[in-house]
N, C-alpha and C positions, 0 to 999 in steps of 0.2 A: 279695789276700786281700779278700773281701767283708766289710763291717761292716752289721748291721741298725741300724735306727733305735730298734728296741724292744729292752727288756731284760727278762729273766725276772725275776718277783718271787715272794716267798715268802708265801703266804697263811695267817695265823694264825686259829685257830678259838677264840671266847670262849664262856663259858657264858652266854647271854642270855636273858630270859623269852621265851616263847612268841610273844607278841604282837609283841615288838621283831623277833624273827628273821623273821615274816610280813612285816613291814613293810620290812624291808630286802630280802627276796626279792622283794617286788612292786616296789620301787623300781628293783632291778638289773634285772629283767625288762622293765620299761618303757623303762629307758635301752638296753638290747640292742637292744629292738624298734625303737626311734627310729632308733638308729644303722644299722641294717641296712635301713631301709625306702628310704633314698636311695643311701647310700654307707657305706663301712666307718667305723667309730669312729675319732675323730682321737686317735691314741694320743699325740700330741705333747702334747694337752691345754692348748695355750697359746691355742687359739681360743676358750675361754671354755666350760667344762663345762656344758651345760644351758641356754646362752644360746640365744635364737632370733635368727635371721639371715636377711634376705631378699637377701643377697648373690648366692647361686647363682640366685634367680628372676630378678634383674636382669640377669644375664650373658646376652650377646646369643648366638644359636646358633652353634655352634662347626663348623668345617668338619673333613672328615676328612683324615687325614695322606695325602699324595700316595703313589700306588702307585710302587714302586721298579721299576727295570730288572730284567732276569734275573740281574744280577750281585748285585742288592740295593743299587744306589746311587741316592739322591736328589739332585740337582743344582740347587743356587741360584746366582745370580750373585756371592754373596760368600763361599761355603763349599759344601763337600759332605758328605754323610753316608752311611754304609753301615748298611743294616739286616741284623741277624744271622738266621741259620735255626736251626731246633732242634737242638741239640748241636753248634753251631759253637764254635771257638776264634778267638782273634785271628790264629792264624796261618791258618786256613781263609778267613778274611775276606781277609787281605791278599792270600793266592795268588788269590782270585776277582776282585779288584778291581784287582790289579797294583800294590799298595803293599809298602812296607818293614815287615816284622813287628816288628822292634825299635824302630822310629819310632813306629809304631802303638800299641805298647804303651806307651811314654813319654808320649804325647800323651794317651793315655785313661786311665792309671794303672792298667792291667789287666796281669797276669801272662799271657803268651801261651798258657799251657796251661789256664787256667782255662775251663771250659765257660761259654757264654753264653746269656742267655734268648732264646726266640724273639721277634724285632720288637726287640730290643734296638738302641738306637741307637748306632754307633761313629762318632766324629767323624774325619775325614780330614784330617791336617796339610797335605797337598798335594793338588792337584787331580790327579785320574786322568782318563782318558779319557772324554768327555762322552757321557751317554747318548744313542742314537740307535736307529732301528729294528732296527739290526743287533744291538743288546743287548736287544731286547724293548721299547723305550721307544716312546711314541706319536709323540714328535718327536725333533728333534736339537737339543741344547744344554739349557742351563739353564733352569729355570721362569721364566718372564718375569711381571712384574706385568700385572694385568688392566687393560686400557684401556677404561674405562666409556664414554668419549666415542666410541670406534670402535664398540662394542656398540649404542649408542643410534643411532649414524649408520647403522649395518647394518640395524637395525630400522625406520628410516624408510625407507630404500631399497627394502626387502622389501615395503613397505606398496603396496597396489594405488594406481594414480593417480587413480582415480575410481570412485564406488560402481557396482558391477555390471558391472565390466571386470574380467575374469580374464585373468592372465598367467602363462606358464609358461616357464622356462628352458630352452634346448635341451640335449639330452644331450652330454656330452663327446665329441669325436672319437674314434674306433677308435685304441687304441694309446697314447693321451695318458696319461701318468702323473699321477695324482691326488696333489698335494702334501699330505705329512702336516702336520697341525695342529700349530702351535706348543704347547708344554706352557706353561700359565698358572696363576698363583696367587700368593698373598702369602708373601713370605719371612718365617719365623717368627724371632723373637728366639731366640739360643742362649745358654742360660745354664749358666755351670760353677759346680758344687757347691762351696761353701767348707765348711770346718770348722765343725760345728753346725748346718747347713742340713738341713732335712727336705724330703720331697715336698709336706708341708702348707705349711710356709713359703713355699716357692716358689710354691705356687699361690695362697697368699694375697697374695703380692707382685705377682702380675699379674692377679690376679682371674679366675682360671679354675677350674673344677671339678677337684679332685685326680684323679677317675677319668678325666676327659678326658686330663690330663697324663699319668696311667700309660698310657693307650691310645696315645698319640703315641709314648711312649719304651719301650714293652714293659717296664714295671716289673711285678715281681712282686705276689702278692696282699698281701705285707705292705708294699708301696710302699717297699722298701729302696732307698736310693741310697748311693753312696759319694763321699768327697772327690775332686774332680777330674773327677767325671762330667759330661757335657755334656747337657742336656735341651733338647729343642726346645718352646718355649711354643706351645700350640695357638693358631690364628688364626680370627677370625669368619668365617662364610660370607660368600661374595660376593654381596650383593644383585643381582637382576636390574635391569635398566634401567627405569625407571616408564614406562608408557605415556604418550604426549603426547596433547593434544587432538587433534591432526590424525589419529591412528591411532583415535580411537573412532569406532563408528558413530554417525550422527546419530539422536537422540532428540527425540520431540515431547512437550509437556505433556501431561496427562490432559484429553481433551475437545477439544484441537487438531486442526483438520482435519476437524470434522464440524460441522453446523449444530446450535445449541442451540435447543430448542422454546420456544416463547413460554408461560410460565407462566399458568394460569387467572386468578389475581390481577392481570394485567396488562391484562385485556380492558377493565376498568372503573376509571378512577382512583380513588385514595384520597382521602377528605376532607382538608381542610387541617388541620393540628394545629400551633397556635401554639407550644405547649410542647415540640413535637419539633425546633424550629428550633435549630440548632446555636449554642452560646454562643460570644461572641467571646473569642478567646484572646490573653491579654494578651502581647506580644511582649517577647521578653528583650532587653535593650540588647546591642548588637554589642560583641564583644571588641574592646579597642584593638588595632590592627594594628603589628605591630612595625616600629620604624624599619629602611627597608631599609639603612641604613649601619652598622646594629648588627651586629658579628661575635660569633657563638657559637663557642666551642671545642669541637671534636669530642671526646667521651668515648672513652677507651682501653678495652680489654678488661679489663685489670689493669696495674699497673705492677710490673715487676722491674727488678732492677739487672743490667748486663751483667756477666757472671762475671771477664772481665779487660778492662782498657782497651788496646784494639788495633783492629787492622782485619779486617774479614770477608774472609776469602780464598776461601771457598767458601760459596754460599747454600744455602738450602732448597730440595730438589726431591722430591717425594714418591716413594717406591719407589726412590729413587737415594741421596740424602744426606737422612738422617731429621731431621737438624739444620742447624747452620750451624757452620763453623770460624772461630774467631777467633785471629789472629796475635797475639803480644806478646813482650815481651823474655824471655831466659832466665830461668826461676826466678820469674817474675812470680806474685804471689798469686792463686789462684782463689778466688772469694768466693761465697757462697750469694745466690742470685737473689731470694729471698724467705724469710720465716719458715717453717720446717718441720721435718720429722724425718728423720733419715739412716734411709731405708727398706733400703738394702742397699749394700755395699761389696764389689765382686766385681772380675774381672780379664777382660781380653780374651784372646783366644785365644794372644797373643803374651806374656801376662803383666803387660800395662799397667793400672794401676788403674782402676776406674770406680766413681764415687761417684751415688747415686740419692737423691734428697730427695722427700719427699711432702709436698704443699702442700693448703691447703683448695681446694674446688671440684674434687675428682677429678683433680687437676693433680699430675703428677711432673716434676722436672727431673733432666737426667742430664748429667753432667760426665765425659766420656771424655780418654783420652790424657793424663793427669795424673800427677804423683808426689808423695810426701812428703804422704800423706794424713794430716790432724791431727784427724780426728773417727772416730768408731766408730758401729757400727749400734745405733740407738734414742737416739742423742743428740738435743737439741732446739737447733736452731740459729737464731740471728737474721739478719735480712736483712744483707748485707755481710759476715758472719762468714767469715775465711779458712778454707777446708776443704782445701786441697790448694796445689799449686804446679804451674808449667808445666815442661815437661821442656826440654831444651836443644837448641841446634843447628836443624837443619830440623824437628824435631818441637816447637818452642816454640809450640804452638797448643793450644788447648781445642775438642773437639766437643762443642757445648752443643745439648741437646734438650729439647723442652718437649712432653710427651705427656699426652692428655687421655683417660683411660680406656685402650682398647686403642691408639688411634691417635696417631700423631706429628702435631703442627701446626706450622704456621710460627713459629719463636719471634719474628720481627720485631715484629708488633703487641703482644708481650707486655713486650719490655724498652725502656727509655726510650733 
């Protein structure tokens, strides 16, 4: 059963003076117009009613959600989702993608007979057949991260070898099959709604417009979400590679390449003017040169504590492992890397807790694959405070991430 984030309210009327009623009416109209100008009124009201914010203006342009194949499947390296059609139920989606209806219902917390919204995102608990040209997809397999270096290298390779020389590639041989381009893009974060969360709180957590969040996930006009629902967090647009100096056409300065006529005043020399002689400039004493043997310590970006005392078993790799995995003893304490606020406590698709802390400088730290969480959302934590424990057995490690705005960064320079 669906639950709306809004609650009906009962309006009471009072006998107010005419001037007071006009002021209330004008204020309500201004508030309504301001809310409708860019996006619907935040019914959550925890964003600060009437406050001015530049957060939306500072948000980078967001990419459109990838187009699903003919079954409605969008495939990423770590998970797959299905996009519902108008009038679909979970049974319709399961039959179309080849999944188990009961398992799909338990995983998403939806009754199999409830009608779904158009473009609603349904998380798949296990992988189904990968998209391919046979299912209406542009390429075969999951969407892969964009390789910027290869794009830039391709642009250089396509540049002409010298000015004025035009080259053209030969047409493909008759009958040769043209390979389908691989699907590329950034894998979005998949957030599972916890009790008490709304579309507005999730949008503020990830610093994305709530309208973009609704478009990516097929939310209704009231932005209603349900406990246990999976939301895809919109990703920023992929910027094209910058043109290098080698690709730019040669330019000349104004007046270069043409003779400069002699001005009439240069035909006869000007009289000597003693006052026009340049004054001697006092030379500043040279700065003392530092001793060659003097050693200066390099400055770190910032100093954070390592969440657990152990060994790194998996390093950071952009697009593959967005953090580092640190192995330690069973049940070892997981500590806050720096002072901050508990921004979110959520769970992975397998139900394992994830703690997110917000720090100064638009930094977030993420502690995944933990247990026995000892903090709650909104708590202020000090550097070194225990926030959770490690699991046991082969899962006795913490997945630690440092995020700056949208993107993950290598945690190594941040920890001591």
